NUDO-452641 format. One record per atom (N, C-alpha, C): residue in three letters; atom name; x, y, z. Coordinates in steps of 0.02 Angstrom, whole numbers, plus 50000, padded with zeros to 5 digits. Layout:
N
type / atom / xx / yy / zz
ALA / CA / X / Y / Z
...
This chain:
208
type / atom / xx / yy / zz
MET / N / 64365 / 56145 / 55467
MET / CA / 64316 / 56190 / 55499
MET / C / 64325 / 56188 / 55574
ARG / N / 64331 / 56246 / 55606
ARG / CA / 64332 / 56247 / 55678
ARG / C / 64260 / 56243 / 55702
LEU / N / 64244 / 56190 / 55737
LEU / CA / 64175 / 56178 / 55758
LEU / C / 64150 / 56234 / 55803
ALA / N / 64194 / 56261 / 55844
ALA / CA / 64172 / 56314 / 55889
ALA / C / 64232 / 56353 / 55911
PRO / N / 64222 / 56418 / 55927
PRO / CA / 64276 / 56455 / 55958
PRO / C / 64291 / 56422 / 56025
PRO / N / 64354 / 56426 / 56049
PRO / CA / 64369 / 56395 / 56113
PRO / C / 64321 / 56419 / 56167
VAL / N / 64296 / 56373 / 56207
VAL / CA / 64254 / 56392 / 56264
VAL / C / 64299 / 56427 / 56314
CYS / N / 64284 / 56489 / 56327
CYS / CA / 64329 / 56528 / 56369
CYS / C / 64315 / 56516 / 56443
LEU / N / 64366 / 56495 / 56478
LEU / CA / 64361 / 56485 / 56550
LEU / C / 64422 / 56519 / 56581
LEU / N / 64417 / 56582 / 56596
LEU / CA / 64474 / 56617 / 56626
LEU / C / 64470 / 56607 / 56701
LEU / N / 64519 / 56572 / 56728
LEU / CA / 64515 / 56549 / 56796
LEU / C / 64568 / 56584 / 56839
ALA / N / 64572 / 56562 / 56902
ALA / CA / 64621 / 56587 / 56950
ALA / C / 64612 / 56662 / 56960
GLY / N / 64551 / 56683 / 56969
GLY / CA / 64542 / 56752 / 56990
GLY / C / 64497 / 56795 / 56947
PHE / N / 64488 / 56778 / 56883
PHE / CA / 64442 / 56820 / 56846
PHE / C / 64408 / 56781 / 56791
LEU / N / 64344 / 56799 / 56779
LEU / CA / 64305 / 56768 / 56726
LEU / C / 64279 / 56825 / 56683
ALA / N / 64301 / 56828 / 56622
ALA / CA / 64280 / 56883 / 56579
ALA / C / 64284 / 56861 / 56506
GLY / N / 64247 / 56893 / 56463
GLY / CA / 64251 / 56880 / 56393
GLY / C / 64223 / 56813 / 56372
CYS / N / 64185 / 56781 / 56416
CYS / CA / 64158 / 56714 / 56401
CYS / C / 64086 / 56720 / 56380
GLY / N / 64075 / 56748 / 56321
GLY / CA / 64007 / 56764 / 56301
GLY / C / 63961 / 56705 / 56292
HIS / N / 63988 / 56645 / 56282
HIS / CA / 63946 / 56587 / 56269
HIS / C / 63932 / 56548 / 56333
VAL / N / 63962 / 56565 / 56388
VAL / CA / 63952 / 56529 / 56451
VAL / C / 63890 / 56556 / 56486
PRO / N / 63841 / 56514 / 56503
PRO / CA / 63781 / 56538 / 56538
PRO / C / 63799 / 56571 / 56604
LEU / N / 63764 / 56625 / 56620
LEU / CA / 63778 / 56661 / 56682
LEU / C / 63769 / 56617 / 56743
THR / N / 63721 / 56570 / 56740
THR / CA / 63709 / 56526 / 56797
THR / C / 63767 / 56479 / 56811
SER / N / 63810 / 56469 / 56761
SER / CA / 63868 / 56424 / 56770
SER / C / 63928 / 56460 / 56799
LEU / N / 63930 / 56525 / 56795
LEU / CA / 63990 / 56562 / 56816
LEU / C / 64009 / 56552 / 56890
PRO / N / 63961 / 56551 / 56936
PRO / CA / 63981 / 56540 / 57007
PRO / C / 64017 / 56474 / 57017
LYS / N / 63994 / 56420 / 56985
LYS / CA / 64028 / 56355 / 56992
LYS / C / 64096 / 56356 / 56959
LEU / N / 64100 / 56386 / 56900
LEU / CA / 64164 / 56389 / 56865
LEU / C / 64215 / 56432 / 56902
ALA / N / 64190 / 56482 / 56938
ALA / CA / 64234 / 56526 / 56975
ALA / C / 64270 / 56490 / 57032
LYS / N / 64243 / 56432 / 57052
LYS / CA / 64275 / 56394 / 57106
LYS / C / 64338 / 56357 / 57083
ILE / N / 64345 / 56350 / 57017
ILE / CA / 64401 / 56311 / 56990
ILE / C / 64465 / 56352 / 56996
ASP / N / 64516 / 56322 / 57025
ASP / CA / 64581 / 56353 / 57030
ASP / C / 64629 / 56316 / 56984
ILE / N / 64648 / 56348 / 56931
ILE / CA / 64690 / 56314 / 56882
ILE / C / 64757 / 56292 / 56911
ARG / N / 64777 / 56324 / 56966
ARG / CA / 64842 / 56308 / 56996
ARG / C / 64840 / 56243 / 57035
THR / N / 64781 / 56223 / 57059
THR / CA / 64778 / 56165 / 57104
THR / C / 64727 / 56112 / 57083
THR / N / 64685 / 56126 / 57034
THR / CA / 64634 / 56077 / 57015
THR / C / 64666 / 56011 / 56995
ASP / N / 64633 / 55956 / 57013
ASP / CA / 64658 / 55889 / 56998
ASP / C / 64646 / 55874 / 56924
LEU / N / 64698 / 55878 / 56883
LEU / CA / 64690 / 55871 / 56811
LEU / C / 64666 / 55802 / 56791
SER / N / 64680 / 55752 / 56832
SER / CA / 64658 / 55684 / 56815
SER / C / 64582 / 55677 / 56820
GLN / N / 64550 / 55722 / 56857
GLN / CA / 64477 / 55719 / 56865
GLN / C / 64440 / 55761 / 56814
LEU / N / 64476 / 55800 / 56775
LEU / CA / 64443 / 55844 / 56727
LEU / C / 64409 / 55803 / 56672
ARG / N / 64346 / 55820 / 56659
ARG / CA / 64308 / 55788 / 56606
ARG / C / 64272 / 55842 / 56565
ALA / N / 64271 / 55833 / 56500
ALA / CA / 64236 / 55879 / 56455
ALA / C / 64187 / 55838 / 56414
GLY / N / 64124 / 55858 / 56414
GLY / CA / 64073 / 55823 / 56376
GLY / C / 64046 / 55866 / 56319
ILE / N / 64036 / 55835 / 56261
ILE / CA / 64011 / 55872 / 56203
ILE / C / 63951 / 55835 / 56174
SER / N / 63897 / 55872 / 56165
SER / CA / 63836 / 55845 / 56135
SER / C / 63826 / 55878 / 56067
LEU / N / 63818 / 55836 / 56016
LEU / CA / 63808 / 55859 / 55947
LEU / C / 63746 / 55825 / 55918
PRO / N / 63721 / 55850 / 55861
PRO / CA / 63668 / 55812 / 55827
PRO / C / 63690 / 55741 / 55813
ALA / N / 63644 / 55694 / 55815
ALA / CA / 63662 / 55623 / 55810
ALA / C / 63699 / 55605 / 55746
ASP / N / 63692 / 55646 / 55694
ASP / CA / 63726 / 55629 / 55631
ASP / C / 63793 / 55665 / 55624
ILE / N / 63815 / 55700 / 55677
ILE / CA / 63880 / 55734 / 55677
ILE / C / 63922 / 55703 / 55732
ARG / N / 63983 / 55681 / 55716
ARG / CA / 64026 / 55647 / 55764
ARG / C / 64093 / 55683 / 55771
PRO / N / 64116 / 55696 / 55831
PRO / CA / 64184 / 55723 / 55838
PRO / C / 64235 / 55670 / 55818
LEU / N / 64289 / 55692 / 55787
LEU / CA / 64341 / 55646 / 55766
LEU / C / 64397 / 55642 / 55817
PRO / N / 64430 / 55585 / 55821
PRO / CA / 64488 / 55580 / 55866
PRO / C / 64538 / 55636 / 55852
GLY / N / 64562 / 55667 / 55905
GLY / CA / 64609 / 55722 / 55898
GLY / C / 64576 / 55789 / 55887
GLY / N / 64510 / 55791 / 55886
GLY / CA / 64475 / 55852 / 55870
GLY / C / 64455 / 55895 / 55929
VAL / N / 64463 / 55869 / 55990
VAL / CA / 64445 / 55908 / 56049
VAL / C / 64509 / 55921 / 56089
THR / N / 64523 / 55984 / 56102
THR / CA / 64586 / 56003 / 56133
THR / C / 64575 / 56046 / 56195
MET / N / 64626 / 56048 / 56237
MET / CA / 64626 / 56092 / 56294
MET / C / 64691 / 56131 / 56296
THR / N / 64687 / 56195 / 56310
THR / CA / 64746 / 56237 / 56315
THR / C / 64749 / 56269 / 56383
ILE / N / 64805 / 56262 / 56417
ILE / CA / 64818 / 56297 / 56479
ILE / C / 64868 / 56352 / 56464
ALA / N / 64852 / 56413 / 56483
ALA / CA / 64896 / 56470 / 56472
ALA / C / 64914 / 56502 / 56539
ALA / N / 64975 / 56523 / 56545
ALA / CA / 64998 / 56561 / 56603
ALA / C / 65009 / 56633 / 56582
LEU / N / 64982 / 56679 / 56622
LEU / CA / 64987 / 56750 / 56607
LEU / C / 65027 / 56783 / 56663
PRO / N / 65094 / 56787 / 56656
PRO / CA / 65135 / 56815 / 56709
PRO / C / 65117 / 56888 / 56725
LYS / N / 65126 / 56905 / 56788
LYS / CA / 65108 / 56973 / 56810
LYS / C / 65151 / 57026 / 56775
ASP / N / 65209 / 57006 / 56752
ASP / CA / 65254 / 57053 / 56718
ASP / C / 65240 / 57058 / 56643
GLY / N / 65191 / 57021 / 56620
GLY / CA / 65174 / 57022 / 56549
GLY / C / 65195 / 56959 / 56513
GLY / N / 65168 / 56950 / 56453
GLY / CA / 65184 / 56891 / 56414
GLY / C / 65132 / 56837 / 56422
ARG / N / 65143 / 56782 / 56387
ARG / CA / 65097 / 56726 / 56388
ARG / C / 65135 / 56662 / 56372
HIS / N / 65123 / 56610 / 56411
HIS / CA / 65152 / 56544 / 56399
HIS / C / 65094 / 56494 / 56399
GLU / N / 65095 / 56447 / 56353
GLU / CA / 65038 / 56400 / 56350
GLU / C / 65060 / 56330 / 56329
ARG / N / 65018 / 56282 / 56346
ARG / CA / 65025 / 56213 / 56324
ARG / C / 64958 / 56189 / 56299
LYS / N / 64958 / 56159 / 56240
LYS / CA / 64896 / 56133 / 56210
LYS / C / 64901 / 56058 / 56202
VAL / N / 64849 / 56022 / 56223
VAL / CA / 64849 / 55950 / 56219
VAL / C / 64783 / 55926 / 56188
VAL / N / 64785 / 55867 / 56160
VAL / CA / 64725 / 55836 / 56132
VAL / C / 64693 / 55792 / 56186
LEU / N / 64629 / 55801 / 56197
LEU / CA / 64593 / 55760 / 56246
LEU / C / 64577 / 55692 / 56215
GLU / N / 64575 / 55641 / 56257
GLU / CA / 64559 / 55574 / 56233
GLU / C / 64489 / 55555 / 56257
GLU / N / 64457 / 55512 / 56218
GLU / CA / 64389 / 55492 / 56234
GLU / C / 64388 / 55444 / 56294
VAL / N / 64339 / 55454 / 56337
VAL / CA / 64329 / 55409 / 56394
VAL / C / 64291 / 55348 / 56368
ARG / N / 64321 / 55289 / 56380
ARG / CA / 64290 / 55227 / 56356
ARG / C / 64273 / 55179 / 56413
ASP / N / 64288 / 55199 / 56475
ASP / CA / 64275 / 55156 / 56532
ASP / C / 64200 / 55147 / 56542
ALA / N / 64177 / 55086 / 56537
ALA / CA / 64105 / 55073 / 56539
ALA / C / 64074 / 55092 / 56606
THR / N / 64112 / 55082 / 56660
THR / CA / 64086 / 55098 / 56726
THR / C / 64075 / 55174 / 56734
GLU / N / 64124 / 55213 / 56711
GLU / CA / 64117 / 55285 / 56716
GLU / C / 64061 / 55310 / 56672
LEU / N / 64056 / 55284 / 56611
LEU / CA / 64004 / 55306 / 56565
LEU / C / 63935 / 55288 / 56592
ALA / N / 63929 / 55230 / 56625
ALA / CA / 63864 / 55210 / 56652
ALA / C / 63842 / 55254 / 56710
SER / N / 63891 / 55286 / 56744
SER / CA / 63874 / 55328 / 56801
SER / C / 63860 / 55401 / 56782
LEU / N / 63864 / 55416 / 56718
LEU / CA / 63852 / 55485 / 56696
LEU / C / 63780 / 55505 / 56709
PRO / N / 63770 / 55569 / 56727
PRO / CA / 63701 / 55594 / 56729
PRO / C / 63675 / 55600 / 56658
VAL / N / 63611 / 55609 / 56651
VAL / CA / 63582 / 55615 / 56584
VAL / C / 63599 / 55684 / 56556
LEU / N / 63644 / 55686 / 56508
LEU / CA / 63667 / 55749 / 56480
LEU / C / 63650 / 55758 / 56407
VAL / N / 63614 / 55710 / 56379
VAL / CA / 63600 / 55712 / 56308
VAL / C / 63526 / 55702 / 56295
ALA / N / 63500 / 55741 / 56249
ALA / CA / 63429 / 55739 / 56232
ALA / C / 63418 / 55694 / 56171
PRO / N / 63356 / 55675 / 56157
PRO / CA / 63342 / 55635 / 56098
PRO / C / 63369 / 55669 / 56035
GLY / N / 63396 / 55628 / 55989
GLY / CA / 63423 / 55654 / 55928
GLY / C / 63493 / 55683 / 55935
ARG / N / 63525 / 55671 / 55992
ARG / CA / 63592 / 55699 / 56005
ARG / C / 63643 / 55642 / 56016
TYR / N / 63706 / 55660 / 56008
TYR / CA / 63761 / 55611 / 56017
TYR / C / 63810 / 55642 / 56067
PHE / N / 63823 / 55607 / 56122
PHE / CA / 63863 / 55633 / 56176
PHE / C / 63930 / 55596 / 56181
THR / N / 63984 / 55634 / 56187
THR / CA / 64050 / 55605 / 56194
THR / C / 64085 / 55637 / 56253
LEU / N / 64118 / 55596 / 56293
LEU / CA / 64153 / 55619 / 56353
LEU / C / 64229 / 55614 / 56342
PHE / N / 64265 / 55666 / 56364
PHE / CA / 64337 / 55669 / 56353
PHE / C / 64374 / 55682 / 56418
LYS / N / 64438 / 55663 / 56419
LYS / CA / 64481 / 55674 / 56477
LYS / C / 64553 / 55684 / 56453
LEU / N / 64596 / 55703 / 56499
LEU / CA / 64668 / 55707 / 56486
LEU / C / 64699 / 55638 / 56492
SER / N / 64746 / 55623 / 56449
SER / CA / 64784 / 55561 / 56457
SER / C / 64829 / 55568 / 56518
SER / N / 64852 / 55511 / 56544
SER / CA / 64896 / 55514 / 56603
SER / C / 64961 / 55550 / 56587
ALA / N / 64986 / 55543 / 56525
ALA / CA / 65047 / 55577 / 56505
ALA / C / 65036 / 55653 / 56504
ASP / N / 64978 / 55675 / 56480
ASP / CA / 64965 / 55747 / 56477
ASP / C / 64949 / 55776 / 56546
VAL / N / 64921 / 55735 / 56591
VAL / CA / 64912 / 55757 / 56660
VAL / C / 64980 / 55774 / 56690
ALA / N / 65029 / 55731 / 56678
ALA / CA / 65096 / 55743 / 56705
ALA / C / 65129 / 55803 / 56671
ARG / N / 65120 / 55808 / 56605
ARG / CA / 65151 / 55863 / 56567
ARG / C / 65122 / 55930 / 56588
LEU / N / 65056 / 55934 / 56593
LEU / CA / 65026 / 55998 / 56613
LEU / C / 65038 / 56013 / 56686
GLY / N / 65043 / 55961 / 56727
GLY / CA / 65059 / 55972 / 56798
GLY / C / 65127 / 56003 / 56806
ALA / N / 65177 / 55981 / 56767
ALA / CA / 65244 / 56009 / 56770
ALA / C / 65244 / 56082 / 56746
PHE / N / 65207 / 56095 / 56692
PHE / CA / 65201 / 56164 / 56666
PHE / C / 65168 / 56209 / 56718
ARG / N / 65116 / 56184 / 56749
ARG / CA / 65080 / 56223 / 56799
ARG / C / 65125 / 56238 / 56859
GLU / N / 65163 / 56189 / 56881
GLU / CA / 65208 / 56200 / 56938
GLU / C / 65260 / 56253 / 56921
GLU / N / 65285 / 56251 / 56860
GLU / CA / 65335 / 56300 / 56838
GLU / C / 65306 / 56371 / 56836
MET / N / 65243 / 56376 / 56815
MET / CA / 65213 / 56442 / 56803
MET / C / 65179 / 56472 / 56864
PHE / N / 65155 / 56430 / 56911
PHE / CA / 65113 / 56456 / 56964
PHE / C / 65137 / 56443 / 57036
VAL / N / 65188 / 56399 / 57044
VAL / CA / 65209 / 56381 / 57111
VAL / C / 65272 / 56420 / 57130
GLY / N / 65273 / 56446 / 57192
GLY / CA / 65331 / 56482 / 57216
GLY / C / 65318 / 56557 / 57221
PRO / N / 65355 / 56591 / 57264
PRO / CA / 65343 / 56662 / 57276
PRO / C / 65352 / 56706 / 57214
GLN / N / 65397 / 56687 / 57169
GLN / CA / 65407 / 56727 / 57109
GLN / C / 65348 / 56724 / 57061
GLN / N / 65309 / 56670 / 57067
GLN / CA / 65251 / 56661 / 57023
GLN / C / 65186 / 56686 / 57054
SER / N / 65188 / 56709 / 57116
SER / CA / 65127 / 56733 / 57147
SER / C / 65102 / 56794 / 57108
GLY / N / 65039 / 56795 / 57096
GLY / CA / 65009 / 56849 / 57056
GLY / C / 65001 / 56831 / 56983
ASN / N / 65033 / 56776 / 56961
ASN / CA / 65022 / 56754 / 56892
ASN / C / 64950 / 56728 / 56885
ARG / N / 64920 / 56743 / 56829
ARG / CA / 64853 / 56718 / 56815
ARG / C / 64856 / 56662 / 56763
GLY / N / 64801 / 56626 / 56759
GLY / CA / 64800 / 56571 / 56711
GLY / C / 64733 / 56567 / 56676
SER / N / 64733 / 56535 / 56619
SER / CA / 64670 / 56524 / 56583
SER / C / 64669 / 56453 / 56557
LEU / N / 64609 / 56427 / 56551
LEU / CA / 64598 / 56360 / 56523
LEU / C / 64545 / 56367 / 56469
SER / N / 64558 / 56339 / 56410
SER / CA / 64508 / 56342 / 56357
SER / C / 64500 / 56274 / 56325
LEU / N / 64439 / 56259 / 56305
LEU / CA / 64422 / 56198 / 56271
LEU / C / 64402 / 56215 / 56199
GLY / N / 64426 / 56176 / 56151
GLY / CA / 64408 / 56188 / 56082
GLY / C / 64390 / 56123 / 56046
ALA / N / 64348 / 56129 / 55995
ALA / CA / 64330 / 56071 / 55954
ALA / C / 64333 / 56092 / 55881
ASP / N / 64373 / 56057 / 55841
ASP / CA / 64380 / 56080 / 55772
ASP / C / 64383 / 56025 / 55719
LYS / N / 64367 / 55963 / 55738
LYS / CA / 64366 / 55910 / 55689
LYS / C / 64304 / 55867 / 55699
ALA / N / 64266 / 55858 / 55646
ALA / CA / 64205 / 55816 / 55651
ALA / C / 64191 / 55786 / 55584
CYS / N / 64149 / 55736 / 55583
CYS / CA / 64126 / 55706 / 55521
CYS / C / 64051 / 55696 / 55525
ARG / N / 64021 / 55677 / 55470
ARG / CA / 63948 / 55671 / 55467
ARG / C / 63928 / 55602 / 55441
LEU / N / 63870 / 55580 / 55464
LEU / CA / 63840 / 55518 / 55439
LEU / C / 63788 / 55537 / 55386
GLY / N / 63803 / 55526 / 55323
GLY / CA / 63757 / 55544 / 55271
GLY / C / 63764 / 55617 / 55251
GLU / N / 63712 / 55643 / 55219
GLU / CA / 63713 / 55712 / 55195
GLU / C / 63689 / 55759 / 55251
LEU / N / 63712 / 55821 / 55247
LEU / CA / 63689 / 55871 / 55296
LEU / C / 63616 / 55887 / 55283
SER / N / 63579 / 55896 / 55336
SER / CA / 63507 / 55907 / 55331
SER / C / 63488 / 55979 / 55315
GLY / N / 63535 / 56025 / 55325
GLY / CA / 63519 / 56096 / 55317
GLY / C / 63496 / 56128 / 55381
LYS / N / 63484 / 56088 / 55433
LYS / CA / 63466 / 56115 / 55498
LYS / C / 63528 / 56141 / 55534
PRO / N / 63520 / 56187 / 55581
PRO / CA / 63578 / 56212 / 55618
PRO / C / 63615 / 56155 / 55653
ILE / N / 63680 / 56159 / 55652
ILE / CA / 63722 / 56110 / 55688
ILE / C / 63740 / 56142 / 55755
THR / N / 63710 / 56117 / 55808
THR / CA / 63718 / 56148 / 55873
THR / C / 63759 / 56104 / 55919
MET / N / 63799 / 56136 / 55961
MET / CA / 63840 / 56100 / 56009
MET / C / 63824 / 56123 / 56080
THR / N / 63820 / 56075 / 56126
THR / CA / 63813 / 56089 / 56197
THR / C / 63874 / 56059 / 56232
GLY / N / 63905 / 56096 / 56277
GLY / CA / 63965 / 56073 / 56310
GLY / C / 63961 / 56076 / 56385
TYR / N / 63996 / 56030 / 56418
TYR / CA / 63996 / 56025 / 56491
TYR / C / 64068 / 56017 / 56516
LEU / N / 64080 / 56038 / 56577
LEU / CA / 64146 / 56029 / 56609
LEU / C / 64136 / 56006 / 56680
ARG / N / 64177 / 55956 / 56700
ARG / CA / 64179 / 55935 / 56770
ARG / C / 64251 / 55937 / 56794
THR / N / 64261 / 55963 / 56854
THR / CA / 64328 / 55964 / 56884
THR / C / 64323 / 55941 / 56956
SER / N / 64380 / 55936 / 56989
SER / CA / 64381 / 55914 / 57059
SER / C / 64345 / 55965 / 57103
GLU / N / 64340 / 56028 / 57081
GLU / CA / 64304 / 56078 / 57122
GLU / C / 64228 / 56075 / 57110
THR / N / 64207 / 56066 / 57048
THR / CA / 64135 / 56068 / 57034
THR / C / 64101 / 56004 / 57054
GLN / N / 64136 / 55946 / 57051
GLN / CA / 64110 / 55880 / 57067
GLN / C / 64058 / 55856 / 57018
ASP / N / 64017 / 55900 / 56992
ASP / CA / 63967 / 55880 / 56942
ASP / C / 63981 / 55916 / 56877
TYR / N / 63940 / 55903 / 56826
TYR / CA / 63950 / 55931 / 56760
TYR / C / 63917 / 56000 / 56755
VAL / N / 63958 / 56049 / 56736
VAL / CA / 63934 / 56119 / 56730
VAL / C / 63924 / 56135 / 56657
LEU / N / 63868 / 56166 / 56641
LEU / CA / 63853 / 56184 / 56572
LEU / C / 63898 / 56241 / 56549
LEU / N / 63934 / 56231 / 56494
LEU / CA / 63977 / 56282 / 56465
LEU / C / 63941 / 56321 / 56410
MET / N / 63904 / 56287 / 56369
MET / CA / 63865 / 56319 / 56316
MET / C / 63808 / 56272 / 56298
ARG / N / 63752 / 56302 / 56279
ARG / CA / 63694 / 56261 / 56260
ARG / C / 63672 / 56280 / 56189
ASP / N / 63668 / 56230 / 56146
ASP / CA / 63643 / 56238 / 56077
ASP / C / 63678 / 56295 / 56041
PHE / N / 63744 / 56298 / 56047
PHE / CA / 63782 / 56348 / 56010
PHE / C / 63782 / 56330 / 55936
ASP / N / 63762 / 56376 / 55893
ASP / CA / 63753 / 56362 / 55822
ASP / C / 63821 / 56364 / 55787
LEU / N / 63848 / 56305 / 55772
LEU / CA / 63913 / 56300 / 55740
LEU / C / 63911 / 56323 / 55667
THR / N / 63854 / 56312 / 55634
THR / CA / 63847 / 56334 / 55565
THR / C / 63853 / 56409 / 55560
GLU / N / 63818 / 56444 / 55604
GLU / CA / 63820 / 56517 / 55604
GLU / C / 63890 / 56542 / 55621
ALA / N / 63923 / 56509 / 55668
ALA / CA / 63990 / 56530 / 55688
ALA / C / 64039 / 56521 / 55630
ALA / N / 64034 / 56464 / 55595
ALA / CA / 64079 / 56452 / 55538
ALA / C / 64068 / 56503 / 55483
ARG / N / 64006 / 56519 / 55469
ARG / CA / 63992 / 56567 / 55415
ARG / C / 64009 / 56638 / 55435
ALA / N / 64011 / 56652 / 55500
ALA / CA / 64033 / 56718 / 55523
ALA / C / 64107 / 56727 / 55508
ILE / N / 64145 / 56671 / 55510
ILE / CA / 64216 / 56674 / 55496
ILE / C / 64228 / 56674 / 55420
ASP / N / 64190 / 56631 / 55385
ASP / CA / 64197 / 56627 / 55312
ASP / C / 64127 / 56618 / 55281
PRO / N / 64098 / 56672 / 55256
PRO / CA / 64029 / 56667 / 55229
PRO / C / 64024 / 56618 / 55171
LYS / N / 64079 / 56601 / 55138
LYS / CA / 64077 / 56556 / 55081
LYS / C / 64094 / 56484 / 55099
VAL / N / 64099 / 56469 / 55164
VAL / CA / 64119 / 56402 / 55185
VAL / C / 64070 / 56349 / 55158
ASP / N / 64097 / 56295 / 55133
ASP / CA / 64057 / 56238 / 55110
ASP / C / 64055 / 56187 / 55167
LEU / N / 63999 / 56183 / 55201
LEU / CA / 63994 / 56140 / 55260
LEU / C / 64004 / 56066 / 55242
ALA / N / 63982 / 56046 / 55182
ALA / CA / 63989 / 55976 / 55162
ALA / C / 64062 / 55958 / 55154
THR / N / 64104 / 56007 / 55137
THR / CA / 64176 / 55995 / 55131
THR / C / 64209 / 56001 / 55199
ALA / N / 64188 / 56051 / 55237
ALA / CA / 64218 / 56063 / 55303
ALA / C / 64203 / 56006 / 55351
ILE / N / 64145 / 55974 / 55343
ILE / CA / 64127 / 55917 / 55385
ILE / C / 64121 / 55857 / 55339
PRO / N / 64175 / 55820 / 55328
PRO / CA / 64174 / 55764 / 55280
PRO / C / 64133 / 55706 / 55306
ALA / N / 64118 / 55660 / 55261
ALA / CA / 64082 / 55599 / 55280
ALA / C / 64127 / 55557 / 55325
CYS / N / 64096 / 55525 / 55375
CYS / CA / 64134 / 55483 / 55421
CYS / C / 64159 / 55421 / 55385
GLU / N / 64217 / 55398 / 55406
GLU / CA / 64242 / 55334 / 55382
GLU / C / 64196 / 55279 / 55409
PRO / N / 64195 / 55221 / 55377
PRO / CA / 64151 / 55166 / 55400
PRO / C / 64161 / 55149 / 55473
VAL / N / 64223 / 55151 / 55498
VAL / CA / 64236 / 55137 / 55568
VAL / C / 64270 / 55199 / 55599
VAL / N / 64231 / 55236 / 55640
VAL / CA / 64258 / 55297 / 55670
VAL / C / 64293 / 55282 / 55735
GLY / N / 64270 / 55230 / 55771
GLY / CA / 64304 / 55210 / 55833
GLY / C / 64284 / 55250 / 55893
LEU / N / 64222 / 55275 / 55895
LEU / CA / 64200 / 55314 / 55952
LEU / C / 64154 / 55271 / 55996
THR / N / 64180 / 55216 / 56021
THR / CA / 64139 / 55168 / 56057
THR / C / 64118 / 55194 / 56126
GLY / N / 64149 / 55246 / 56150
GLY / CA / 64131 / 55271 / 56216
GLY / C / 64078 / 55324 / 56214
SER / N / 64048 / 55336 / 56156
SER / CA / 63999 / 55389 / 56149
SER / C / 63929 / 55360 / 56154
ARG / N / 63882 / 55405 / 56162
ARG / CA / 63812 / 55384 / 56167
ARG / C / 63769 / 55422 / 56117
ALA / N / 63725 / 55387 / 56085
ALA / CA / 63676 / 55419 / 56043
ALA / C / 63606 / 55405 / 56070
VAL / N / 63563 / 55454 / 56068
VAL / CA / 63494 / 55445 / 56089
VAL / C / 63449 / 55457 / 56029
PRO / N / 63412 / 55408 / 56007
PRO / CA / 63371 / 55416 / 55947
PRO / C / 63315 / 55466 / 55957
């Protein structure tokens, strides 16, 4: 089950088609320049119901280059969970009671990989005028116990070197409704399997 359609963040000059992004967030997101943003500082936060947990490898980021002459080139990477206790302790309060918050970042290897791709696609006079897009997606999760029948909602945040703080990408987006819009016959209990006894998400926070 794809937990949510990719959060659309079309950067480097235009923001469009991002129906789930709050209007109040667009001015801050518009400051992000995909060509120069410090990828090592990028953080993505996801808040889910406390009984739903994102699985390792389930949160991804895609950078796409849109050349002025047409075409599309992209790189997709899996984000890794932030486990640094000092960084987690300094987080603002981003999660409400009954929610589970997980923070993600790019690995150092992917920072280098995407940096090289970005330099190839956006640096130099021949690349001037090329546009870029960045999208975040979440498509793997598990559950603790049986599903309650209540909507499964996701709230997402993004922080970059330009925003400095966490910007709201979507609030209480109904994943159940989104999944059924794609497949009305989807079995949520199968699409979101029971969590293994040890999930390994030690860097996450739950608020009872």
